[in-house]
Backbone bond lengths (Angstrom), bond angles and torsions (degrees), N, CA, C in turn:
res aa  C-N    CA-C-N  psi(-1)  N-CA   C-N-CA  omega(-1)  CA-C   N-CA-C  phi
1 M - - - 1.460 - - 1.513 108.92 -
2 S 1.286 117.55 50.36 1.462 124.58 -173.76 1.565 112.62 -62.98
3 L 1.330 116.24 -32.98 1.463 118.46 -176.58 1.558 109.85 -65.83
4 Q 1.295 119.37 -40.91 1.471 120.94 177.84 1.514 110.38 -62.78
5 R 1.368 116.64 -45.51 1.465 119.91 179.34 1.524 109.55 -59.00
6 K 1.296 117.01 -42.50 1.447 122.48 179.35 1.521 110.39 -59.91
7 L 1.258 117.46 -45.90 1.480 122.95 -178.87 1.525 109.53 -63.30
8 I 1.343 118.35 -42.95 1.435 123.42 176.95 1.527 111.02 -61.03
9 R 1.283 117.06 -47.16 1.472 120.80 178.26 1.506 111.65 -59.55
10 H 1.323 118.08 -47.96 1.404 122.22 -176.05 1.594 111.56 -69.33
11 A 1.312 116.26 -37.60 1.454 119.70 176.49 1.517 112.13 -65.79
12 T 1.334 117.79 -38.00 1.457 121.25 174.79 1.524 110.92 -65.40
13 A 1.305 117.46 -46.23 1.471 120.74 177.26 1.538 112.45 -57.24
14 E 1.339 115.09 -44.72 1.455 119.80 -179.43 1.539 110.94 -66.16
15 L 1.313 117.94 -34.14 1.452 122.39 176.02 1.526 111.04 -63.12
16 L 1.313 117.61 -38.50 1.438 121.57 -177.56 1.518 115.09 -85.44
17 K 1.315 116.88 -25.49 1.479 122.26 -175.04 1.526 109.47 -61.13
18 N 1.348 115.26 129.62 1.488 124.36 -179.10 1.481 114.76 61.31
19 N 1.361 116.83 17.29 1.497 120.62 176.46 1.542 110.88 -119.11
20 T 1.307 118.21 7.79 1.487 122.26 173.43 1.489 107.93 -137.42
21 A 1.369 115.61 178.50 1.453 121.70 177.10 1.523 112.70 -66.15
22 A 1.379 118.99 -13.24 1.409 121.44 175.04 1.549 111.44 -74.89
23 Q 1.291 117.07 -10.30 1.458 124.00 179.10 1.503 112.73 55.37
24 D 1.303 119.70 -120.11 1.500 120.22 -176.82 1.529 109.68 -98.04
25 R 1.337 118.47 9.09 1.472 121.52 178.27 1.571 109.16 -88.13
26 V 1.304 114.90 61.11 1.437 124.25 178.47 1.539 106.34 -123.26
27 F 1.357 116.45 125.03 1.422 120.92 -172.63 1.539 110.28 -125.22
28 A 1.342 114.79 137.44 1.474 121.34 179.06 1.508 108.14 -88.05
29 G 1.286 118.05 69.80 1.474 125.54 -178.54 1.455 111.63 160.57
30 R 1.329 118.68 163.16 1.413 119.62 -177.84 1.517 113.97 -104.88
31 A 1.311 117.38 -2.54 1.455 121.92 -178.76 1.521 109.97 -82.79
32 V 1.333 116.58 65.57 1.439 120.22 -178.62 1.590 106.37 -123.93
33 T 1.288 115.32 130.48 1.435 120.48 179.23 1.514 110.07 -81.64
34 V 1.319 118.46 117.45 1.466 122.15 -176.77 1.533 109.00 -102.86
35 W 1.293 117.08 0.12 1.463 119.45 -179.61 1.517 109.86 -97.27
36 G 1.304 117.48 162.34 1.440 122.10 172.44 1.514 114.63 70.12
37 G 1.329 118.02 51.30 1.431 120.14 170.52 1.545 114.87 92.70
38 F 1.325 118.63 -0.30 1.479 121.20 177.80 1.526 107.79 -64.48
39 E 1.307 117.35 128.86 1.464 121.85 -177.30 1.523 110.27 -71.96
40 L 1.343 113.49 130.00 1.461 120.07 175.39 1.515 108.09 -116.92
41 P 1.290 119.16 156.90 1.453 129.38 5.60 1.534 112.38 -73.64
42 A 1.315 114.37 159.45 1.460 123.44 179.09 1.530 109.52 -146.89
43 I 1.304 116.47 161.30 1.491 122.18 -179.53 1.540 106.29 -130.73
44 C 1.347 114.82 134.25 1.454 122.56 171.86 1.538 107.47 -116.88
45 V 1.314 116.39 134.17 1.494 121.17 179.56 1.537 105.50 -119.39
46 Y 1.374 115.09 125.17 1.440 119.26 -179.15 1.523 111.66 -153.86
47 G 1.310 116.40 159.50 1.463 121.88 176.94 1.479 109.15 -94.54
48 E 1.307 119.04 131.89 1.446 121.72 -178.78 1.518 109.82 -92.99
49 R 1.284 117.75 -50.67 1.517 121.39 179.93 1.515 107.34 -154.08
50 E 1.330 112.40 165.95 1.498 118.12 -179.13 1.512 108.76 -141.97
51 T 1.334 115.94 136.02 1.456 119.82 174.12 1.562 105.51 -103.58
52 V 1.367 114.64 151.68 1.443 120.02 -175.83 1.515 106.94 -138.90
53 E 1.346 114.79 133.25 1.477 120.49 174.47 1.519 108.19 -139.15
54 V 1.327 113.29 153.68 1.495 117.54 178.15 1.519 107.05 -73.86
55 F 1.356 114.55 130.35 1.442 122.56 179.59 1.505 109.45 -98.63
56 N 1.317 118.39 -45.84 1.447 125.09 176.05 1.504 108.26 -133.51
57 E 1.316 117.56 144.83 1.484 121.09 -178.30 1.523 110.61 -83.58
58 S 1.363 118.80 -41.65 1.459 117.34 -176.69 1.541 108.34 -141.36
59 P 1.305 118.57 119.12 1.480 124.80 -6.86 1.553 108.87 -69.63
60 R 1.313 113.68 150.32 1.473 119.84 -174.18 1.536 108.05 -60.78
61 E 1.327 116.12 122.81 1.447 122.44 178.41 1.530 109.49 -132.47
62 Y 1.294 115.24 133.85 1.521 121.13 -176.43 1.518 108.63 -106.65
63 L 1.344 113.26 140.07 1.486 120.54 168.15 1.524 105.35 -98.34
64 R 1.283 117.65 122.03 1.440 123.47 -177.57 1.531 108.89 -115.60
65 T 1.316 116.06 140.76 1.448 122.15 176.39 1.550 107.31 -123.60
66 L 1.306 115.41 107.57 1.460 122.26 179.56 1.530 110.64 -89.88
67 E 1.333 115.26 127.91 1.449 120.05 172.19 1.516 106.68 -82.98
68 L 1.301 115.59 97.70 1.490 122.92 -176.19 1.501 109.40 -94.36
69 R 1.341 116.96 124.44 1.448 121.35 -177.90 1.524 109.82 -110.39
70 V 1.306 112.54 138.76 1.473 122.17 173.49 1.500 105.52 -119.07
71 E 1.343 115.16 107.44 1.462 119.81 -175.79 1.504 108.85 -104.68
72 I 1.352 115.38 120.55 1.460 121.90 -177.10 1.531 107.66 -104.48
73 L 1.323 119.06 125.40 1.444 124.64 -176.45 1.507 110.85 -116.54
74 A 1.322 115.85 135.09 1.480 122.69 176.31 1.501 110.55 -146.63
75 A 1.327 115.75 160.14 1.475 121.39 177.71 1.498 109.37 -139.30
76 G 1.298 118.23 162.88 1.472 121.46 177.06 1.500 110.92 108.03
77 D 1.334 113.90 -178.95 1.428 120.90 -174.88 1.543 114.77 -63.53
78 N 1.311 115.64 -31.98 1.477 120.00 -177.76 1.525 112.08 -107.72
79 A 1.316 117.05 25.76 1.482 121.24 -177.44 1.552 111.94 -54.86
80 D 1.327 117.18 -42.18 1.472 121.57 179.49 1.518 109.74 -57.14
81 D 1.344 116.08 -48.05 1.461 118.22 -180.00 1.510 112.88 -65.85
82 Q 1.346 116.47 -38.96 1.438 120.71 -179.44 1.566 110.69 -60.42
83 V 1.306 116.04 -49.90 1.508 117.46 -177.40 1.527 110.70 -68.07
84 D 1.348 116.54 -33.32 1.495 117.35 178.29 1.522 110.42 -68.63
85 D 1.337 117.39 -41.02 1.464 118.79 178.71 1.528 112.80 -66.93
86 I 1.337 115.83 -43.36 1.492 118.92 176.50 1.546 108.57 -65.42
87 G 1.335 118.70 -41.71 1.422 120.09 -178.53 1.552 112.17 -61.47
88 D 1.308 116.29 -37.11 1.459 120.06 175.43 1.522 111.35 -63.13
89 R 1.303 115.04 -42.17 1.508 119.30 177.79 1.526 110.58 -65.62
90 V 1.343 118.58 -42.82 1.422 122.81 178.66 1.523 110.43 -57.85
91 E 1.338 116.09 -48.80 1.483 120.84 179.44 1.556 110.88 -56.65
92 R 1.337 114.66 -43.70 1.478 117.86 179.03 1.532 113.16 -65.07
93 L 1.324 116.32 -43.60 1.461 120.74 179.92 1.527 110.21 -62.83
94 I 1.292 118.80 -52.54 1.472 122.78 -178.29 1.487 110.54 -66.75
95 G 1.344 118.12 -38.88 1.482 123.80 178.54 1.486 111.30 -58.67
96 R 1.328 117.75 -40.54 1.483 123.40 179.84 1.507 111.43 -75.80
97 S 1.307 118.58 -20.88 1.437 123.91 -177.72 1.494 111.70 -115.86
98 D 1.340 114.59 61.48 1.467 117.48 -171.30 1.514 114.41 -71.43
99 R 1.280 117.57 -4.00 1.481 122.27 176.29 1.534 109.11 -127.90
100 L 1.319 114.95 81.17 1.465 118.65 179.62 1.529 109.49 -52.16
101 T 1.315 118.55 144.08 1.449 122.36 -174.25 1.505 111.30 -124.18
102 Y 1.324 113.47 154.92 1.463 124.10 171.02 1.509 106.24 -136.88
103 A 1.319 118.30 122.60 1.447 125.69 -176.40 1.526 109.26 51.51
104 K 1.352 114.85 43.62 1.450 124.22 176.93 1.523 115.49 69.57
105 E 1.327 116.12 5.04 1.463 122.10 177.41 1.505 110.28 -101.85
106 P 1.326 119.34 136.07 1.467 121.73 179.47 1.520 112.40 -65.11
107 L 1.356 117.12 132.88 1.445 120.13 178.18 1.491 111.93 -92.78
108 V 1.342 119.20 -24.02 1.472 123.53 -179.97 1.493 109.79 -126.01
109 S 1.327 115.88 152.07 1.426 118.92 174.81 1.552 110.19 -89.31
110 D 1.299 116.01 -23.03 1.467 122.71 176.38 1.520 110.83 -159.15
111 I 1.313 115.65 148.60 1.482 120.14 172.03 1.562 108.22 -140.75
112 Q 1.307 114.87 125.41 1.506 119.16 -177.38 1.473 110.01 -130.24
113 L 1.339 115.66 142.56 1.430 125.04 171.74 1.532 108.80 -64.28
114 S 1.362 115.72 125.36 1.463 116.74 -177.17 1.545 113.99 -118.72
115 S 1.375 117.79 -26.79 1.468 118.79 178.15 1.513 110.82 -168.55
116 E 1.314 114.19 163.66 1.470 123.18 172.22 1.504 109.33 -138.78
117 Q 1.330 116.60 145.05 1.452 120.13 173.28 1.520 108.49 -146.61
118 T 1.319 115.95 157.54 1.439 120.84 177.02 1.507 110.72 -119.24
119 E 1.344 115.94 153.78 1.462 122.92 -179.59 1.500 110.52 -145.96
120 F 1.313 118.08 148.81 1.448 125.32 168.59 1.491 107.99 -109.55
121 R 1.349 115.58 136.21 1.428 121.12 177.06 1.515 109.66 -133.10
122 S 1.338 115.57 145.96 1.456 118.32 -177.42 1.521 110.46 -143.08
123 D 1.353 117.06 143.43 1.432 121.52 174.18 1.532 108.06 -106.26
124 G 1.302 119.78 13.31 1.463 123.82 -177.24 1.481 112.28 98.78
125 E 1.335 118.67 -27.75 1.472 121.41 -177.95 1.542 110.12 -112.10
126 Q 1.328 114.78 -44.87 1.422 121.60 -178.75 1.491 115.46 -114.60
127 V 1.339 115.32 132.63 1.475 117.89 175.12 1.529 108.03 -100.24
128 V 1.283 115.09 130.53 1.459 120.87 177.53 1.503 110.38 -115.20
129 Y 1.302 115.65 133.29 1.425 122.96 178.60 1.514 108.03 -100.43
130 A 1.329 116.52 133.37 1.506 119.23 -178.04 1.542 108.76 -125.23
131 L 1.292 112.72 140.54 1.498 120.80 170.84 1.525 103.65 -118.00
132 I 1.296 116.56 122.94 1.476 121.44 178.57 1.501 108.62 -110.59
133 I 1.297 115.29 114.94 1.482 122.95 179.36 1.518 105.15 -102.79
134 T 1.316 114.20 125.91 1.479 120.48 179.74 1.522 111.39 -109.70
135 Y 1.337 113.43 132.35 1.449 120.14 176.10 1.530 110.90 -117.65
136 S 1.296 117.96 152.52 1.449 121.38 171.31 1.549 105.64 -105.78
137 A 1.316 113.34 115.42 1.487 118.26 -178.30 1.550 106.63 -111.91
138 Q 1.301 114.92 119.73 1.453 122.98 179.91 1.518 110.86 -98.62
139 Y 1.328 112.90 136.30 1.475 118.87 174.00 1.508 108.74 -151.76
140 R 1.299 117.00 164.70 1.459 122.13 179.59 1.492 111.17 -120.90
141 T 1.341 116.03 144.35 1.447 122.91 176.11 1.511 108.59 -131.29
142 F 1.267 114.78 154.41 1.446 123.84 173.11 1.538 112.94 -99.66
143 E 1.296 116.04 156.86 1.454 120.45 172.64 1.509 106.02 -115.87
144 P 1.304 120.36 116.48 1.444 126.61 1.75 1.550 109.74 -72.47
145 D 1.283 113.03 159.92 1.426 122.45 -175.22 1.552 111.49 -66.55
146 E 1.308 116.96 130.72 1.495 120.75 -178.88 1.492 113.82 -65.61
147 F 1.370 117.70 -12.71 1.465 120.06 175.74 1.523 112.03 -96.10
148 S 1.295 117.80 5.47 1.455 121.05 -179.06 1.503 111.08 -63.01
149 P 1.341 117.05 134.44 1.459 119.66 179.09 1.542 112.86 -73.95
150 E 1.314 117.67 -13.55 1.468 120.45 -178.74 1.523 109.84 -114.40
151 P 1.303 116.69 99.50 1.491 120.11 -178.99 1.542 110.58 -67.05
152 I 1.289 116.24 152.27 1.484 121.44 178.38 1.559 106.61 -94.97
153 D 1.297 114.80 133.52 1.459 121.56 179.05 1.554 109.71 -64.07
154 D 1.354 114.68 149.33 1.436 120.26 174.54 1.540 110.03 -62.87
155 L 1.338 115.33 149.49 1.469 120.20 178.29 1.552 107.45 -81.33
156 H 1.338 114.11 122.43 1.496 120.31 -178.54 1.513 112.40 -114.91
157 T 1.350 116.96 -31.97 1.436 121.96 -173.76 1.525 109.57 -141.25
158 V 1.340 117.01 142.53 1.468 121.06 173.93 1.498 106.56 -129.74
159 A 1.373 114.05 128.36 1.480 120.55 178.44 1.517 106.90 -123.04
160 T 1.354 116.01 127.29 1.450 120.65 178.05 1.512 109.45 -124.94
161 D 1.345 112.69 147.18 1.473 121.55 179.63 1.483 103.37 -142.88
162 Y 1.349 116.04 114.61 1.508 116.85 -176.61 1.528 110.35 -139.22
163 S 1.327 109.68 160.50 1.479 118.45 -175.68 1.500 107.60 -142.96
164 L 1.300 117.70 142.73 1.481 122.64 177.12 1.515 107.79 -69.90
165 D 1.298 118.51 115.44 1.450 125.16 177.21 1.535 112.85 56.30
166 G 1.337 116.98 17.75 1.438 120.50 -179.71 1.506 116.29 66.06
167 K 1.338 118.70 16.24 1.462 123.15 -174.39 1.538 112.41 -91.00
168 Q 1.344 119.52 -10.76 1.416 119.82 -174.12 1.549 107.54 -92.20
169 A 1.336 112.33 146.23 1.500 119.30 178.03 1.541 107.29 -65.52
170 P 1.308 117.66 151.52 1.460 121.37 -178.70 1.551 112.93 -50.73
171 A 1.303 118.41 -40.14 1.434 120.23 -179.04 1.537 113.75 -69.50
172 D 1.336 117.57 -20.39 1.482 122.22 -179.75 1.522 114.57 -96.78
173 R 1.355 116.65 -0.02 1.449 118.73 -177.34 1.557 111.87 -79.42
174 A 1.289 113.71 149.21 1.448 119.72 178.82 1.544 110.78 -70.00
175 R 1.314 114.56 135.80 1.483 117.74 -179.41 1.536 107.56 -130.32
176 D 1.319 113.92 140.19 1.472 120.33 172.95 1.520 109.04 -133.64
177 L 1.317 115.02 141.55 1.431 120.24 177.51 1.523 106.57 -134.67
178 V 1.335 114.69 115.13 1.495 121.56 179.95 1.498 108.63 -110.42
179 T 1.323 115.89 121.66 1.443 120.78 -179.89 1.551 109.53 -124.25
180 G 1.312 115.10 171.51 1.466 119.78 177.39 1.551 110.77 77.55
181 L 1.294 119.34 20.62 1.477 119.44 179.53 1.524 111.25 -64.88
182 D 1.274 118.60 -29.53 1.479 121.81 177.70 1.519 113.52 -69.03
183 D 1.358 116.25 -15.37 1.474 121.25 -178.81 1.486 111.31 -99.55
184 A 1.355 117.83 12.12 1.473 120.02 -175.16 1.505 114.63 -85.04
185 N 1.288 118.41 24.86 1.463 122.15 178.58 1.466 110.28 -67.34
């Protein structure tokens, strides 16, 4: 269900863009080069992992929990204070928007703060301080996925041909043909 994850990442990035000291340096992905003159502070939003369980059997519906990470990066003498201040703002923004939206439709049924951790990174010249805020974002999807570009046709006819243990000749096998399923309203 990569499309839904992508929409959640991008909606979170848009929510944070120009609403923190990172300004417009908010990226919906972690593949951002922070070395070599990249201006900090910056924020990267990405999904780390996702758990999936069956929510309903028919139609098949999955409850998914995305581990959504908001990674705040800063450098310099006050990097600790920068990431803490930005982290506080991030928590407030996401906390007030517990149902991230796309085209005014909610993308998640719930989003909760689950953990925070800090890291130091260095390329030998620059030390970058990172605060990683992790959220659990729950959402449901159907099988087939409602975002699928290829819709499945309605079921109109069912044809079955079966044999006990495959031992009957084709002419002796039981056959059923059910039609008019689209008229079963």
